[in-house]
N, C-alpha and C positions, 0 to 999 in steps of 0.2 A: 741471755739464754733462758727460756722458760722451762720449768720442770713439770707444770701441769697445763691443761688446756686453758684454764682461766688466766694464766700468765700471758697469754697471747691475745687477750681482749682489751680494747681501749675503753674509755669512759662511757662510750655509747653502746658497748657490747659488741662492737664489730671486731672481726679478726684483724690483727695487726702483726705483721712479721717484722721483727727487729732488723735493722741494718746489719748485714754481715751474717745473718742466720741462713746460710745456704745448706744444701744437703751435706756438704763436706763438714760444716760446723756441727750439724746435728749428729752425725756419726761420731765425730771426735768427742762430742760431749758424752755420749753414751759409753764410749770406750773408756773414758775416764771415770764416769760415775758408776757404771755397771759392768766393769771390765770382765769379771768372771761369770756374769749372767749369760744365759743362752740367748743368741740372736737369731741364728738360722739353723734349721734342721731339715735334712733331705732324706727321704726313704726311697731307696732304689729297689724296685720290684722286678727289675729285668734279670737279676741273677738268682734270686731266691724267692720262693712263693711268699714268705713272710716278710721279705724286705731286708735290706741292709742299710743301717742308719749311719749318717755322717753329720757332724755338728760343727758349728763355729760359735764361740762366745764373742762378746763385743770387742774384747781386746784382740783376739785372733783375727776377727774380721777386719779391724782397722789396720792391723799389721799386713794382712794380705793386700788390702787396697793400696797402701803405700808402695808395696813392692811392684805390683802390676802398673800402677800409675807412674812410678819412676822409669820403668821400661818404656812406657808409652811416651814419656817426655823426651826420651832419647831419639824418637823417630817422628814426633809430631810437634805442632805448634798449638798454642792456645786458640781454641775455636775450630780446629780441624775436626772433621767427623770421624768417629771410630765406631764401626759396626760390630755388633755382637752376634756371631754365627756359631752357636754352641748348643749342645743338648740341654734339656731341662736339668737343673741341678745347682749346687752351691757355686760352682765356677761361673755359671751364667750370672748369678747375682753379684758375685765379685766383679765380673766384667762390666756390668752396668755402672756400679758405683766407682770403679776404677777410672772409667772415662771421666767422671765428674772430678775425681781427685787429681787427674792430670790436667784439668782445665779444658778438656776437649768436649765435643758434643757427642754424646752417646746415641747410637741408633740401634735399638733393640730389634733383632731379627731372629733368625732360627738356623738350625743346622741344615745345610743344603741336602742332607740325606732325608729330610722330612719330605714325604711324598706329596705330590700334587700342588706344590707352591713354587715351582721353578720360575714361571713367568713373573710372579709377584716379586721374587727375590731379584731377578734381573732388572725389573722396573725400578725398584727402590734403590738398589745400588747404583744404577745409572743416574738416578735423580740426585742422590746425596753425595756421590763420589768420595767415599771414605778414604782417608790416608792410611788407616790401619784396620786390621780385623782382629778381634779377640775371639779365640776359640779354645778348644781343649786338645790335648795330645791325641785322644781317640778320634776326634773329628777333623784333625788338621789335614790329613791326606785328602779327604773329600772336599775340603775348602780349597785346597790348592788345585785340585782337579777342576773345580768350578771356575777358577780364574785362568785356566790353561790357555784359552783363546784370547785373553786380554793382552794387548801389547805390553811387553816387559816394563816399559817406562810408565805405564799407567796402572800397573798392578799394585794393590795396597800391600803394606807389610803385614804378614800373618804372624800372630803371636799366640802361643799356647799358654793360657793363664796358669794352668797347673804345672808348667815346666819352669816357672820363675821362682827362685828361692826367696824366702823372706828377707835375706840379707841385702837384696837389691834395694830395699826400701830406704836404706840410709842415704841414698842419692836423691830421694824425693824432695822437690821444692814446692812449697805451697803456691798454687797458681793465683794469678791476679784475676779473680772472678768476683762478681757482686750479685745482688739479689735479682737484677734484671738481665743477667747473663743467661744464655740458653743452656739448660742442663742436658736436654736430650730432644731428639726428634721422635714424635710418636706418629707412625704412619697409620693413616685411616684404613679401615678394614676393606674398603673397596666395594661396598654393597651397592653403591649407585654410580661409581666413577673409578678412574684409575687412582691408586693410592697416592696420597699427598702427605708430606711430612709436616706435622704441626709442631711449631717451635714452642716448647714448654720451658719456661723460665724457672729459676729457683723460687722466685716469689709465687709463681703460679702453682707449682707442685706443693710448696709449703702451705699455701692457703687451702688448696684442695684436700690435703691430708687432714688438716684441722677441721675442715667442713665435714669430712667423713667421720672422724672421731666424734665430733659433736652430735651428728645425726644418729649414728648407730649406738652410741653409748660406750665406745671403746675407751679403755684407760690403761694405765701401767699394769693392771692386774688382768689383762686380756691377752689371749694368744690366738693367732690365726692359723687356718688350715687352707691350703690351696693346691689345686691340680691344674688350674687354668694355665694356658701357654704364657710364658713370661714375656713374650714379645707383644702380647695383646694388652691394650690399655688397662683392662680390669686386672689381669694377671700381674702386670708390672706394678700397679698401685698397691696391690695386696702385699707385695714383698717390700715396698717402700714404707708402708704404714708403721712398722716397728721403729723407723727412724724418727717418727714424730714424738712418741712417748715412751720408747723402750719396748719391753716385752719381746716376744719371739713369734716366729711363724714356722709351721711345718709344711714342707713342699713335697709333692709327688708329681709324677708325669701324667698328662692327660690319658695316655694309654693304660696306665695303672688303674685309673678310676674307671674307665670304660670297661675294662676286662673284669674288674671286681669292685663295684661301687661301694661295697661294705668297707673297703679300706678307708674311704673318705669319711663315712659315717662313724667308724670306730675312732678315728682321730678327732672327730668333733666331740665325742662323748667325754664326760667327766673322767679325769684320770687321778683324782685324789689330791691334786694340787690346789684346788679351790679357785682356779683361774676360769674366767668366762671365755667362751670361744666365739669366733666370728668367721665367716667365709663368704664366698660369692660364687654363683653358678647360673647358667642359663636355663631356660625352660626344660630342655630335654634332660638335663642332669637330674632334676627333681623327679621327673617321670621315671627315669632309668633307675634311680636309687630306690624309688618306691616299689618297683617290681623286683629288682635284683639285689638290693642292698640291705635286706633285713638280716638280723643276726640269727644264728642257729637257736633252736628252742632252749638249749641248755646254756646259752650265753647271756651274761648280764650286760645291759646297756642302759646308760643314764644320760639322757640328752637335756636334762633340766638346766644345764649350764650354758646352753647355746643362746646368745643374746641377739644375734643378727645373721641371717642368711640373705645376702644381697642378691636380688634377682633383677638384673638390668635388661632383660630381654624386651624387644619391641615388637608387639606388645606383650606384657606379662600374661601368661596363660592361667585362667581360672582353673582349668582342669588339672594342670600340673601342680598347682598349689594344693588343691584339695586332695589329690592322690598322695602327695608327700605328707601332708598333715595327718590324714587318716592312717597312713602306714606307721608313722612314728610317734603319734600322740600317746600310745600305750607305753612308750619308753621315756615319757616325761617331756617331750618336745612341747614348748609353749606355743599357743596359737599366735603369739606376737613375734615368733622367731623369723618367719619369712618376711623380708622387707622389699616389696616392689619398689624399684628405683628408676631413675632416668639419668642417663649420662651419655657422654660422647667424647671422643678424643680431643675435639677442639676446645672443650672445657677442662682439659687435663684428664678428667673423667666424670666426676660426680656433679650432679645438678640438684636432684631432689630425692627424698626418701620418705617412706612411711615413718612416723614418729616411733621412737624406741618403745613407748608404752602402748602403742596402738596395734590392732590386728589389721591385716591387709583389707582394704575397703573395695567393694565391688558395687557398682551401680548399673542398672539396666536402663538403656535409652532406646528411643524409637529409631529404628534403622533408617527409615526414609528421612526423618529430620536430621539425623547425623550425617547422612550423605549430602544433605542440603546445607550443612554447616552449622547445625545447632544441636546442643545436647539437651534433650527433653526426656525426663525420667518417666519410665513406665514400670508396670509390675513385671517381675521376673518371668512369669508364665504368659505374658502377652505374646501374641503370635509374631509380632514384629520386633520383639525385644532382642537387643544385642548387649552382651556384657562388656563393661569397661572397667579395667582395674586402675585404681588411683595410684599414681606414683608419688603421692604424699605431698610434702611441703618443700618449697625451694630452700636450699641450704642457707645458713647464716652468711651474711655478707655476699650474697649473690642475688641477682634479680632476673626474673623471667617475665616477659610480656607476650601476649598473643596479638599478632598484628595481621592486617591485610598486606601480604607481601608486595602487592602491586602499588599500594599507595603509602605504606608505612604508617597507616592510622592504627592506633591501638583499639582492639575490639573489647566489647563488654564481656563479663563473665558469662559462660554458657555458650559463647560463640566460638566456632572452630576457625583457627587461622594458623599462621606459621609461628613457631616459638622462636623468640629472639632472646639472647642472654647477654648479661653484663656482669663483670666482677673481676677481681684480681686473679682469679683462677683461670681466666680465659687465655688460650694460647696467643702468642704474639702475632701469628700469621702462618702461612704455608711457606716452607723452605723454597726459595728460588722462584716463587710464583706471585709476583706483585699484583697482577690483575685479579687473580683468584682471591688473594688476601683482601684486596679492597672490596670485592663483591661480597665476601662472606663476613669479614670482621669489622668493616667500617660503615655500618648502616646507622641511620638516624630515624627516630620516631618523629613523624610529622605532626601528629595530634594525639594527645594523651586523654584518657578517660578521666572524669572528675575524681574517681577513687583509684587512680592509676597504680598498677603494680610496678611502675617505674619510679615511684616516689623515692627521693633520696639520690637519684642519678641526675647529674646536670643535664640541662636541655640539649646541650651539644655533645653529650656522651655517645660513644660508639657502642653499637650493638652487634652481636654475632648472630647471623641468620643460620639456624640449625638445619633447615631443610626438612623439619618434622612438623606435622600438623598436630595441634593439641588445643586444649581448652581448660579454663578454670571452672571448677564446679564445687560449690560449698568450700571455697578457699583452697582446694587441693588441685594438683596438676594432673591432667589426663593426657596421654599420648594416643592419638588416633591413627597415625600412620605416617609414612614418608611422602613428602610432596611429589617426588618423582615416580613413586610407585603407584600413585592413584590410577585406578582403572576407569576410563571414561568411555562408555558405550552408549550410543544414541543420545548423547548430551547429558547423561546421568552419571553421577559419581558413585564409585564403589570402592571400598577399602579392600585391598587384596587379601589381608589376613582374615577378613570376615567371610569372603568367598572360600578361602582355603579351609577355614574351620567347618563350614557347612559341608564341604566335600568330604573331609576326613571323618566327620561324625556320621555321615550317611552310610558309609560302607567300611566294615572292619578289614576289607581287603586292601585298604590304603594305609600306608605307614604314617602314623600320627607325627605331625611336625615336619613332614617331608612332602609338602604339596606347595606348588607355586602357581599363582594366578597372575596373569598379565594380559595386555591387549596388544594385538598386531593389526596392521592394515590388511584389508582383504587380499591385496596382491601379495602379501607375505605369507599367506597360508600355503600348505602343500598343494601340489598340482591338482589333486582330485577334489580339493575343497575350494580352491581359489576362484573367485568370480571377478577379480580385478577391482580396481578402484581404491580409494583411500579411506573408506569407512572403517572404524575401529571394531574389531571382533575379539570376543573373550576366548582365551585359551587357558586351559588348566593342564599342568603337568604333575603327575602324582607317582610317587614311588610305591611299588607293591609292598605290602606288609609281610611279616613273617608267615610262611606257609601258604602264601597267595600267588606264588610264582607261576603256577600252572592253571590257575582259575581262568575261565574264559572271560575275555575282556568286555564283550558287548553288554552282558547283563549289568556289570559294574557301572559302565558308562551310562546306561539308561537311568539307573537309580540316581546317580550323581547329577545328571542333566536335569532330571525332574525336580530334585530337591532345590537346586539353584534357581531354576525357573520359578518355582513356587515361592521361595523365600526372598529372592532378590529381584525377581522380575526381569531377568536377563538370560539370554540363550547362550549356552556354551557352544561355540562354533567348532572347537576341537578339544578333545580330552585325550591326552597321551599318557598311557601307563608305561612306566619304565622300571627297570630293576633297581633294587636298593643301591644307593651310592651314585646315582646318575645325576641328581640335581646339584648344581654348583652351590657352594656355601662360602661365606666369607671366613676370614681368619678367626672370627669370634663365634662361628657356628651358625650364623643367621642365614636364612635363605637368600641367595644372591639372585633376585628376580631379574635384574637387567642382564646378568650373565646367562641366566637360564633362557631368557627371551632370545638373546643373541645365538645361543646354541640351538634353540628350536628353529630359528629362521635358517641357520646354516645347515641344519640337518645332522648335527653331531651329538645329539643326546643319545647315549648308549641304549640300545634296545628299541629305539623308536623307529616307526615305519618311514619317517622322513629321511632316514639315512639312505634309503633306496631312491626316494624321490629326487634328492639333490646330492648325489654322491660327491660332486666336485665343488660344492658351494664353499665359500670362504667367509 
């Protein structure tokens, strides 16, 4: 068992997980070595404005895990799926790790009372078929109601984590698991397809934890702060990080952050302990905190201890980074604190990051060249310049190549292609989906570049196709967009996020970050616009910004259409303005463009005129 990061490196400097070092062994080690030290802390803002804090030290945590795991072992077998359907909090974390301690496969999900996710929950539970559900006493009634229509013989056993006394732990039996056993299923966010459960092994999560620790500079003297949903890959890994090197993390709910973002900022700040802090958040959180998360004039705030704020949005927004840095630089926030990263569930989470000592890097490239598949640098003030944020360097003991997905040929630096990944952190495959697993995880490079980024990987090594477009530029990885989201009109490629940025920058009446661009065929347009045929047409759906609900739509549309035509050389065939909250988003908060397109065609976007055009569409 290693005590420091260096203990997990082999002679070549690659990450090596010792046999037997599963998540279970890591928690057990910290419970013995750091028993009285704080492990997890939750601040509940639902009852009091200033929050009610509950804590678990490492010994208490391990005791709770044995108790819940022992209860699970009474009703499950090794390898059975156990879903966590609970509110954000310490019981949720206990549930995730208890599934591991029982030898079962955890499935991190959410409380059925969470609005707007019922379809996803039904889809995931139908896919993984859990034998048991871990929840809380307060949420148990809602969970039982959720399964009311399920035949009795198929209903999973529902267990309230907080109702199990510690004494049950005496019956716990260490499970027969190993490094390549599946620890949990991480379901994809569903931004481009139905959710699929990625099989994450103990080796995979252990490797990825150490990759994050190495890249961000986290050590035993670091503490985390998170409000991210614990069922999401980034939120889940945040609460697993302490298992790698000890330390602790403070948890709050997403709603606590959204309502008062200063709660997050305050917890990030120095508290006199001398510990450095780290966190993760998407684009909108940085913008939200910059506007509404500042301290009162009479309040002290010291952010000089913040070593890493992981931003894994796709793509990372230059605007959000600048707003956040400008807002909090006066309080000691380092320019190197924000770390643009790249990650995905299929890689457990983490792929690349800006180096600990570096500031986030932005390059400006020619838009036409980028759309044609090449990154060609231009001046920032050039008429056709588009900003690209670097996602830094690929993690230690992980490989990323840029390939032509049609041929499997590796492309040269500066050329845009699909990103393929290789490493011990890559998931084993998709649960119960052998064909999808083969198509995504079992690819091979047919021809390597002379200075290949695949150096060190055997010629017959398997590569995971990410579905993301990207390129290497000056040794760093840039993400240009999703393969399936690319907008192709009149034979020309356009990245949707580029079109969306132009639209939202053109008019303050549009809500920043809540614009979706996609293409439909001419026959899929509403009746008053449709001309029939299969030619692709550009559609933009935009939520109205604060105070813009009653502004006349036509002038806004004219300005946006003109800007996109001038900057991108493409006509907006339809521009739909909708109320805030109308555009579908994934579980991680990203714009779900395919779901938005489906809703647009079906006429179900709230507040849109298509509701009248196709009232019965499905």
